[in-house]
C-alpha positions as a printed NumPy array, in Angstrom:
array([[ 17.028,  53.324,  48.876],
       [ 17.626,  50.564,  46.069],
       [ 16.152,  47.796,  47.124],
       [ 18.515,  44.688,  47.019],
       [ 17.65 ,  41.107,  48.414],
       [ 19.323,  37.83 ,  48.184],
       [ 18.593,  34.059,  48.112],
       [ 21.179,  31.861,  49.686],
       [ 20.983,  28.026,  49.076],
       [ 23.288,  25.608,  50.31 ],
       [ 24.637,  23.226,  47.327],
       [ 24.151,  20.207,  49.655],
       [ 20.871,  19.081,  48.047],
       [ 18.706,  19.738,  45.206],
       [ 16.231,  22.836,  45.347],
       [ 12.611,  22.117,  46.716],
       [  9.397,  24.141,  46.421],
       [ 10.048,  25.385,  50.189],
       [ 13.275,  26.856,  48.895],
       [ 11.857,  28.342,  45.785],
       [  9.084,  29.821,  47.593],
       [ 11.52 ,  31.871,  49.493],
       [ 13.379,  32.726,  46.087],
       [ 10.223,  33.685,  44.435],
       [  9.044,  36.139,  47.103],
       [ 12.608,  37.723,  47.209],
       [ 12.447,  37.86 ,  43.268],
       [  9.186,  39.336,  42.981],
       [  9.847,  41.891,  45.593],
       [ 13.143,  43.01 ,  44.085],
       [ 11.322,  43.385,  40.633],
       [  8.159,  45.096,  42.175],
       [ 10.821,  47.755,  43.489],
       [ 13.286,  47.942,  40.412],
       [ 15.806,  46.205,  42.796],
       [ 18.283,  43.984,  42.387],
       [ 18.304,  39.865,  43.369],
       [ 21.572,  38.346,  44.69 ],
       [ 22.145,  34.421,  44.124],
       [ 24.365,  33.684,  47.016],
       [ 25.693,  29.964,  47.053],
       [ 26.13 ,  29.07 ,  50.834],
       [ 28.904,  26.721,  50.69 ],
       [ 30.796,  26.826,  53.951],
       [ 30.013,  23.304,  54.886],
       [ 32.918,  22.238,  52.555],
       [ 32.282,  18.324,  53.411],
       [ 28.81 ,  18.372,  52.207],
       [ 28.691,  21.296,  49.277],
       [ 29.296,  19.536,  45.71 ],
       [ 29.566,  21.171,  42.142],
       [ 26.837,  19.105,  41.064],
       [ 24.285,  20.515,  43.281],
       [ 25.603,  23.845,  42.783],
       [ 24.993,  23.545,  39.053],
       [ 21.712,  22.071,  39.818],
       [ 20.823,  25.427,  41.562],
       [ 21.78 ,  27.616,  38.848],
       [ 20.154,  25.361,  36.351],
       [ 16.713,  25.218,  38.364],
       [ 16.606,  28.95 ,  38.737],
       [ 17.178,  29.689,  34.996],
       [ 14.34 ,  27.086,  34.217],
       [ 12.219,  28.913,  36.479],
       [ 12.869,  31.881,  34.871],
       [ 14.429,  33.63 ,  38.089],
       [ 17.497,  35.485,  36.921],
       [ 20.032,  36.844,  38.981],
       [ 21.882,  40.279,  38.787],
       [ 24.736,  38.892,  40.962],
       [ 26.252,  35.896,  42.355],
       [ 28.789,  35.005,  44.966],
       [ 30.048,  32.141,  46.916],
       [ 30.748,  32.117,  50.655],
       [ 33.659,  29.571,  50.233],
       [ 35.537,  32.629,  48.586],
       [ 35.031,  34.731,  51.526],
       [ 36.761,  33.093,  54.649],
       [ 39.201,  35.897,  54.993],
       [ 36.258,  38.493,  55.649],
       [ 34.333,  36.14 ,  58.117],
       [ 37.765,  35.78 ,  59.998],
       [ 38.364,  39.385,  60.27 ],
       [ 34.655,  39.696,  61.482],
       [ 35.218,  37.051,  64.103],
       [ 38.303,  38.867,  65.244],
       [ 36.562,  42.065,  65.549],
       [ 34.254,  40.661,  67.513],
       [ 36.738,  38.733,  69.752],
       [ 38.373,  42.225,  70.349],
       [ 34.967,  43.667,  71.607],
       [ 34.875,  40.515,  74.135],
       [ 31.57 ,  39.456,  72.263],
       [ 32.976,  36.193,  70.566],
       [ 34.283,  33.789,  73.502],
       [ 35.547,  30.428,  73.462],
       [ 33.652,  27.493,  75.021],
       [ 34.935,  23.803,  75.79 ],
       [ 31.971,  21.873,  76.479],
       [ 31.332,  18.668,  74.855],
       [ 28.11 ,  17.69 ,  72.844],
       [ 27.257,  15.62 ,  75.654],
       [ 28.298,  17.825,  78.393],
       [ 25.492,  20.559,  76.625],
       [ 23.363,  17.932,  76.427],
       [ 23.089,  16.883,  80.234],
       [ 23.07 ,  20.703,  80.894],
       [ 20.005,  21.158,  79.086],
       [ 18.202,  18.105,  80.417],
       [ 19.155,  19.022,  84.032],
       [ 17.483,  22.691,  83.165],
       [ 14.388,  20.95 ,  81.93 ],
       [ 14.144,  18.859,  85.108],
       [ 14.406,  22.197,  87.096],
       [ 11.634,  23.666,  85.008],
       [ 14.33 ,  26.244,  83.618],
       [ 14.532,  27.021,  79.766],
       [ 17.516,  25.125,  78.169],
       [ 19.728,  28.277,  77.764],
       [ 23.469,  28.178,  77.851],
       [ 24.869,  28.917,  81.138],
       [ 27.885,  30.88 ,  80.201],
       [ 30.064,  28.753,  82.018],
       [ 32.849,  29.446,  79.677],
       [ 33.05 ,  33.015,  80.669],
       [ 34.161,  31.975,  84.214],
       [ 37.245,  30.045,  83.072],
       [ 40.457,  31.616,  83.721],
       [ 43.39 ,  32.069,  81.159],
       [ 45.067,  29.259,  83.184],
       [ 42.096,  26.906,  82.933],
       [ 41.591,  27.585,  79.41 ],
       [ 45.331,  26.958,  78.495],
       [ 44.921,  23.482,  80.353],
       [ 41.965,  22.724,  78.432],
       [ 43.734,  23.19 ,  74.966],
       [ 46.854,  21.558,  76.45 ],
       [ 44.888,  18.512,  76.909],
       [ 43.722,  18.929,  73.216],
       [ 40.219,  20.24 ,  74.033],
       [ 39.385,  22.847,  71.105],
       [ 36.766,  25.494,  71.759],
       [ 33.754,  26.315,  69.756],
       [ 33.061,  30.124,  69.724],
       [ 29.967,  31.667,  71.148],
       [ 28.184,  35.271,  70.399],
       [ 27.502,  36.881,  73.597],
       [ 24.127,  38.269,  73.303],
       [ 23.112,  41.516,  75.279],
       [ 20.23 ,  39.994,  77.016],
       [ 18.019,  42.868,  76.021],
       [ 15.258,  43.082,  73.711],
       [ 15.415,  43.014,  70.255],
       [ 12.647,  44.942,  68.174],
       [ 12.044,  45.096,  64.552],
       [  9.256,  45.989,  62.331],
       [  8.99 ,  42.708,  60.017],
       [  7.877,  43.532,  56.565],
       [  5.522,  40.432,  56.821],
       [  4.505,  39.654,  60.76 ],
       [  4.625,  43.336,  61.783],
       [  6.537,  44.605,  64.892],
       [  8.486,  41.6  ,  66.441],
       [ 10.038,  41.409,  70.149],
       [ 12.699,  38.96 ,  71.132],
       [ 14.211,  38.862,  74.66 ],
       [ 17.631,  37.34 ,  73.92 ],
       [ 18.039,  36.899,  77.653],
       [ 15.977,  33.917,  76.869],
       [ 18.127,  32.414,  74.152],
       [ 21.628,  30.684,  74.26 ],
       [ 24.325,  32.43 ,  73.109],
       [ 24.74 ,  31.128,  69.372],
       [ 27.645,  29.287,  68.087],
       [ 29.258,  31.247,  65.609],
       [ 32.445,  28.798,  65.06 ],
       [ 32.555,  25.263,  65.526],
       [ 35.559,  23.3  ,  67.325],
       [ 36.921,  22.495,  63.778],
       [ 37.099,  26.408,  62.816],
       [ 34.225,  26.093,  60.529],
       [ 31.697,  28.724,  60.135],
       [ 28.207,  28.182,  60.981],
       [ 25.674,  30.092,  58.702],
       [ 24.961,  33.063,  61.517],
       [ 28.161,  34.945,  60.958],
       [ 28.852,  34.586,  57.092],
       [ 25.252,  35.731,  56.592],
       [ 25.574,  38.961,  58.546],
       [ 28.864,  39.626,  56.74 ],
       [ 27.787,  39.13 ,  53.464],
       [ 24.539,  41.225,  53.788],
       [ 26.731,  44.034,  55.18 ],
       [ 29.366,  43.764,  52.354],
       [ 26.795,  43.404,  49.487],
       [ 24.487,  46.274,  50.874],
       [ 21.344,  43.771,  51.464],
       [ 18.505,  46.112,  52.073],
       [ 15.911,  43.28 ,  53.016],
       [ 16.236,  39.85 ,  54.497],
       [ 13.028,  37.676,  53.56 ],
       [ 13.026,  33.95 ,  54.655],
       [ 11.003,  31.492,  56.468],
       [  9.553,  32.204,  59.966],
       [ 11.828,  29.558,  61.476],
       [ 14.493,  31.969,  61.389],
       [ 12.728,  34.679,  63.725],
       [ 14.853,  33.862,  66.456],
       [ 17.834,  33.731,  64.732],
       [ 17.329,  37.093,  63.179],
       [ 17.253,  38.772,  66.706],
       [ 20.614,  37.376,  67.238],
       [ 21.577,  38.436,  63.656],
       [ 20.611,  42.07 ,  64.352],
       [ 23.044,  42.137,  67.43 ],
       [ 25.794,  40.735,  65.563],
       [ 25.325,  43.532,  62.672],
       [ 25.395,  46.125,  65.435],
       [ 28.544,  44.646,  67.093],
       [ 30.033,  44.843,  63.572],
       [ 28.961,  48.603,  63.307],
       [ 26.608,  48.015,  60.638],
       [ 22.894,  48.473,  60.446],
       [ 20.465,  45.546,  59.913],
       [ 18.318,  44.94 ,  57.008],
       [ 14.965,  45.158,  56.949],
       [ 13.519,  41.599,  57.814],
       [ 10.594,  39.487,  56.78 ],
       [  9.574,  35.976,  57.762],
       [  7.07 ,  34.405,  55.9  ],
       [  4.932,  31.12 ,  56.985],
       [  6.364,  27.878,  56.121],
       [  4.744,  25.241,  53.813],
       [  2.645,  22.617,  54.733],
       [  1.009,  19.58 ,  53.249],
       [ -2.524,  19.716,  51.854],
       [ -3.665,  18.071,  55.209],
       [ -1.741,  20.799,  57.213],
       [  0.93 ,  18.267,  58.167],
       [  4.605,  18.958,  57.889],
       [  5.798,  19.131,  54.152],
       [  9.333,  18.336,  54.963],
       [  9.444,  14.46 ,  54.723],
       [  8.212,  14.957,  51.092],
       [ 10.631,  17.351,  49.766],
       [ 12.615,  14.703,  48.181],
       [  9.794,  14.12 ,  45.973],
       [  8.995,  17.854,  45.473],
       [ 12.545,  18.946,  44.049],
       [ 12.451,  21.433,  41.342],
       [ 14.462,  18.657,  39.321],
       [ 11.869,  16.091,  39.907],
       [  9.108,  18.574,  38.98 ],
       [ 10.873,  19.22 ,  35.599],
       [ 12.025,  15.894,  34.737],
       [  9.763,  13.565,  36.329],
       [  6.518,  15.277,  36.689],
       [  6.909,  17.529,  33.664],
       [  5.288,  20.476,  35.27 ],
       [  5.462,  23.729,  33.496],
       [  7.478,  26.441,  35.441],
       [  4.74 ,  28.875,  35.371],
       [  2.515,  26.283,  36.91 ],
       [  5.123,  26.094,  39.966],
       [  5.6  ,  29.803,  40.166],
       [  1.841,  30.498,  39.999],
       [  1.046,  28.323,  42.868],
       [  4.106,  29.166,  45.23 ],
       [  3.05 ,  33.029,  44.421],
       [ -0.452,  32.443,  45.466],
       [ -1.036,  30.158,  48.269],
       [ -0.923,  31.303,  51.636],
       [ -1.996,  34.833,  50.303],
       [ -5.025,  36.977,  49.964],
       [ -5.16 ,  36.312,  46.067],
       [ -6.825,  33.398,  44.507],
       [ -4.656,  30.551,  43.222],
       [ -4.964,  31.026,  39.562],
       [ -2.511,  30.419,  36.751],
       [ -0.278,  33.113,  35.37 ],
       [  1.347,  32.571,  31.909],
       [  3.694,  35.842,  32.356],
       [  5.706,  36.239,  35.435],
       [  5.524,  39.827,  35.149],
       [  1.919,  39.666,  36.056],
       [  2.971,  38.003,  39.368],
       [  5.402,  40.883,  39.848],
       [  2.485,  43.326,  39.297],
       [  0.239,  41.648,  41.798],
       [  3.158,  41.175,  44.494],
       [  2.685,  42.609,  48.12 ],
       [  3.967,  41.622,  51.215],
       [  0.606,  42.363,  52.704],
       [ -1.087,  40.125,  51.19 ],
       [  0.957,  36.954,  52.735],
       [ -1.359,  35.595,  55.426],
       [  0.231,  34.601,  58.796],
       [ -1.111,  31.035,  58.637],
       [  1.134,  28.209,  57.107],
       [  0.647,  27.762,  53.364],
       [ -0.979,  24.38 ,  52.219],
       [  1.067,  22.96 ,  49.275],
       [ -1.315,  20.672,  47.26 ],
       [  0.308,  18.608,  44.469],
       [ -3.09 ,  17.81 ,  42.989],
       [ -3.452,  22.101,  42.814],
       [ -0.144,  22.13 ,  41.098],
       [ -1.407,  19.461,  38.487],
       [ -4.622,  21.438,  37.779],
       [ -2.559,  24.725,  36.921],
       [ -0.243,  22.801,  34.858],
       [ -3.076,  21.128,  32.844],
       [ -4.585,  24.464,  32.365],
       [ -1.391,  25.708,  30.768],
       [ -1.167,  22.878,  28.423],
       [ -4.881,  23.308,  27.62 ],
       [ -3.844,  26.814,  26.51 ],
       [ -0.622,  26.063,  24.784],
       [ -0.282,  26.89 ,  21.12 ],
       [  1.604,  24.052,  18.888],
       [  4.738,  26.575,  18.546],
       [  5.013,  26.461,  22.527],
       [  5.436,  22.674,  22.661],
       [  6.482,  21.31 ,  19.086],
       [ 10.449,  21.016,  20.167],
       [  9.389,  19.004,  23.37 ],
       [  6.556,  16.885,  21.519],
       [  9.742,  15.981,  19.002],
       [ 11.966,  15.007,  21.602],
       [  9.332,  12.619,  23.109],
       [  8.778,  11.173,  19.777],
       [  5.218,  12.631,  19.99 ],
       [  5.122,  15.259,  17.134],
       [  1.874,  14.415,  15.322],
       [  1.429,  17.917,  13.729],
       [ -0.625,  21.144,  14.813],
       [ -4.049,  19.419,  14.139],
       [ -2.766,  16.57 ,  16.343],
       [ -1.862,  19.102,  19.351],
       [ -4.957,  21.025,  19.033],
       [ -7.356,  17.805,  19.259],
       [ -5.487,  16.271,  22.411],
       [ -4.299,  19.372,  24.262],
       [ -7.401,  19.875,  26.364],
       [ -7.18 ,  16.032,  27.984],
       [ -3.356,  16.22 ,  29.043],
       [ -2.456,  16.766,  32.24 ],
       [  1.249,  16.551,  31.849],
       [  2.985,  17.004,  28.034],
       [  3.996,  13.202,  28.743],
       [  0.364,  12.119,  28.252],
       [  0.748,  13.254,  24.89 ],
       [  2.557,  10.116,  23.987],
       [ -0.661,   7.828,  24.877],
       [ -2.706,   9.761,  22.164],
       [ -0.065,   9.818,  19.652],
       [  0.304,   5.829,  19.67 ],
       [ -3.237,   5.402,  19.631],
       [ -3.629,   7.849,  16.334],
       [ -0.345,   6.868,  14.584],
       [  0.445,   3.468,  15.987],
       [ -1.159,  -0.201,  16.098],
       [ -3.95 ,  -0.049,  18.803],
       [ -5.945,  -2.927,  20.046],
       [ -9.691,  -2.003,  20.052],
       [-11.924,  -2.565,  22.821],
       [-15.196,  -4.409,  21.747],
       [-17.648,  -5.83 ,  23.563],
       [-19.5  ,  -9.083,  21.674],
       [-23.001,  -7.305,  21.453],
       [-21.483,  -4.444,  19.743],
       [-19.508,  -6.307,  16.88 ],
       [-22.112,  -6.156,  14.229],
       [-22.705,  -2.369,  15.068],
       [-19.043,  -1.658,  14.677],
       [-19.011,  -3.811,  11.313],
       [-21.711,  -1.584,  10.091],
       [-19.709,   1.502,  11.094],
       [-16.62 ,   0.177,   9.275],
       [-18.871,   0.086,   6.182],
       [-20.137,   3.402,   6.555],
       [-16.731,   5.064,   7.341],
       [-15.568,   5.011,   3.806],
       [-18.81 ,   6.575,   2.553],
       [-19.114,   9.31 ,   5.012],
       [-17.05 ,  12.421,   5.74 ],
       [-16.096,  12.92 ,   9.428],
       [-17.376,  11.599,  12.545],
       [-20.46 ,  13.98 ,  12.71 ],
       [-21.796,  12.308,   9.457],
       [-20.707,   8.81 ,  10.33 ],
       [-22.649,   9.036,  13.658],
       [-25.699,  10.302,  12.063],
       [-25.555,   7.587,   9.413],
       [-25.109,   4.909,  12.236],
       [-28.025,   6.442,  14.208],
       [-30.411,   6.254,  11.191],
       [-29.626,   2.878,  10.323],
       [-29.373,   1.24 ,  13.94 ],
       [-31.563,   3.289,  15.85 ],
       [-28.761,   3.575,  18.624],
       [-28.356,   6.521,  20.126],
       [-26.401,   8.458,  23.211],
       [-23.957,   6.675,  25.057],
       [-24.642,   3.337,  23.3  ],
       [-23.936,   4.872,  20.112],
       [-20.72 ,   6.754,  20.926],
       [-19.206,   4.615,  23.446],
       [-18.413,   1.508,  21.346],
       [-17.15 ,   3.486,  18.743],
       [-14.557,   5.316,  20.982],
       [-13.682,   1.925,  22.67 ],
       [-12.931,   0.275,  19.234],
       [-11.168,   3.382,  17.56 ],
       [ -9.146,   4.298,  20.74 ],
       [ -9.065,   1.306,  23.274],
       [ -9.752,   4.179,  25.777],
       [-13.397,   5.192,  27.387],
       [-12.225,   8.769,  27.467],
       [-10.245,  10.918,  25.726],
       [-10.128,  13.74 ,  23.048],
       [-13.157,  14.831,  21.117],
       [-13.963,  12.341,  18.326],
       [-14.753,  14.683,  15.712],
       [-10.997,  16.048,  16.182],
       [ -9.463,  12.644,  16.496],
       [-11.065,  10.355,  13.99 ],
       [ -9.752,  12.348,  10.747],
       [ -6.096,  12.13 ,  12.193],
       [ -6.651,   8.342,  12.194],
       [ -5.97 ,   6.62 ,   8.826],
       [ -9.254,   5.47 ,   7.268],
       [ -7.698,   1.957,   6.68 ],
       [ -6.467,   1.716,  10.367],
       [ -9.799,   3.077,  11.633],
       [-11.81 ,   0.62 ,   9.631],
       [ -9.509,  -2.273,  10.635],
       [-10.013,  -1.519,  14.379],
       [-13.921,  -1.316,  13.789],
       [-13.632,  -4.831,  12.481],
       [-11.791,  -5.833,  15.632],
       [ -8.591,  -5.98 ,  14.104],
       [ -5.236,  -4.488,  15.74 ],
       [ -4.191,  -1.705,  13.607]])
């Protein structure tokens, strides 16, 4: 069997870390098995789907380095879904229902009051042809439900192990709304059948839906793919992540937070698994290390600070060649020596602009009154010494200062910052006259 998986986002919003974790698990599995990866655009919701969001999906996947082998759009396949719906109707498995949303809500409340599960009572199946015709004459448009078998659906989940779902405990799922638009369930089955998808890997919130879809596959004369359901992401405190997804979009992490794609992929590939969370610079290493058996059953905790730490590690090891074009675009390209001096102190690439301005543009020195004469002496010695080591050695001999009292006033005067890159690497980058002026208390 040649493995084929799919990632099926809807173009109704931006991709976020929850989406990308699902995409990544599918992509890693396909590549670990020399299989193929389908990017399917689930745009049956015509009213909410936009070309902008669709373009964003392709841009985000390309930026992350997750290429697809094939793509398709559901909006181009309505005729196939109509044919499948007709096939189910002919078998008596897709039936019209006329209850309004308010009526269904009252039914569920009554069932709960009676300590019964809120399962649709199939009242629509008891309607006569005449009763249905009367309702439609009155302008009531039906929605269409799939008739579940009421039996146990069993499958060997590639992540969760053997699963049993009693469909008698479920409401018959609505496949077609009253306005004749399709919900996710039927188009997804038809696409997976027609595209020869071998494995469906998605969040564990789809477990119950998978049971219904397995029955739909069988009703259409098809064999269901292997199913896998991974735990969902939660926040670092264990709470729901959903409220924060707006700030964790791929576009936001790329454009606003300036996170490296391999930091994102490294974190999403490893959290919630038996592997340690460590940065990987090559996605092929993530492929080689991938296995469904490593995925834990507990929710995976997404901690933004962990992502920042991975991103910083990538920056700390990045060569000047890796970042030159980006630095130039930011107006922070100070050359290779500058990059090697500052990279170890960056959490985001944008942080380089601060140090670029400190080195090459006027900076206000920070000088304590008690240190003024000491720094004036440093300014005198600056022109007769060669580099940071000679300067500090000479100052130590002439002033008896050492340790923090020696180094901190110099750093504050030369950079205006209490912390930062090694001054031995930074000082040679600052023009001598500019450094001398700062030591004398001038903005330079």
